[in-house]
C-alpha positions, 0 to 999 in steps of 0.5 A: 529548496523550492524544488525539494518541497515540490518532491516530498510534497508529490511523493507523500500525495502519492503514498496518500493516495495509493494508501486511500486506493487499496483500503477497501479492497485490502479491507475487504480481502483481509476481512474474506481470508480471516474468515475463510478456511476452505480449500486454496486460502493458502494459494490466495494468500501467497499470491496476494504476498508475492510482491513483498517477495518479489523483487520490486523491478520483476512487478514493474516489469509485469506492471509493464507488460499489463498497461504498455500499449499492445498489453492487455489492459493497455489495450483497454484503457487505449480504447478509453483516452486513459493513459497510465505508463510514464504519467503519475497514474503509473507511480500511484499504481507501483506504489499501491500494488507494492503496498497491498500485502501489507495492508492486507496481512496487518488488517487480516490479523486485527481481524482474526483477533474479533470473536465470532460469538460478537458478531453472531449476538450481533446477527441474533439481534437482528443485524444484517450481516453487512451492518453487524460488519461496520458495527461490530467486527470493524471498530474491534478491528480498527487496530489492525486496519489501521496499522495495515494502513500506516504500514502500507503508507510506509512502503509507498513513500520508498517504492523504486523498483516498480515505479522506475519501470513503469512510471519511468524517472521523470523530473517534475511528472513521476519522481519521488524521493527515492527516484530522485535520490537514485538520480542525484546519486548517478551524475555524482550529487551526493550532497544533495542525495544525502539531503534527500535521503535524510528527507525520506528518512525522517518521513520514514520515522514519523510513519514507522514510528506511529505504527509502532505506536498504534501496534503497542496500545493493540498489543495491550489491548489483547493482553487485556 
């Protein structure tokens, strides 16, 4: 039971850290996409959405090639003495990459619902662009941002394919709930795998239910 508790805590911690890491850049990208109508927007949106449609193992392979010792990012990190591949950092990174598109899409929808005229009024009253964003735009779009963060957290909780390639499945080091379920299933330990699957389902239910609650409130606010 103690081992299961540690596994759950590690999985939740990874999902939380991954979500926090992508929150600021995700909100920035979402806001830029909501306000930008220039050429190439469709291409940018497509590239950002790729982790949602590509096989997770393909995303993991790309990360592994980038972060390996001989990879372009791997050489830079190695010069700084930073090790990522097959460490907990790789688990967080893989989870963050896979969750990022969900955060951006939901937050972008939230920003698109904000009336630009309200921001324009704030600007005429002397607010800078940044001040208007934090005083007007973000408070009005916060439900979309929160839904995106909850969806990202939920996605990070269940990440498997990219993680197993770039971080491995090392018990006590990089193993999350989804990886442990896979390992126990491979070993024929179905009872243990089912217990872990039940815990994973409970965590997912809580995260998705919170998302639904916020989404319903957001929908009522928009209709009002």
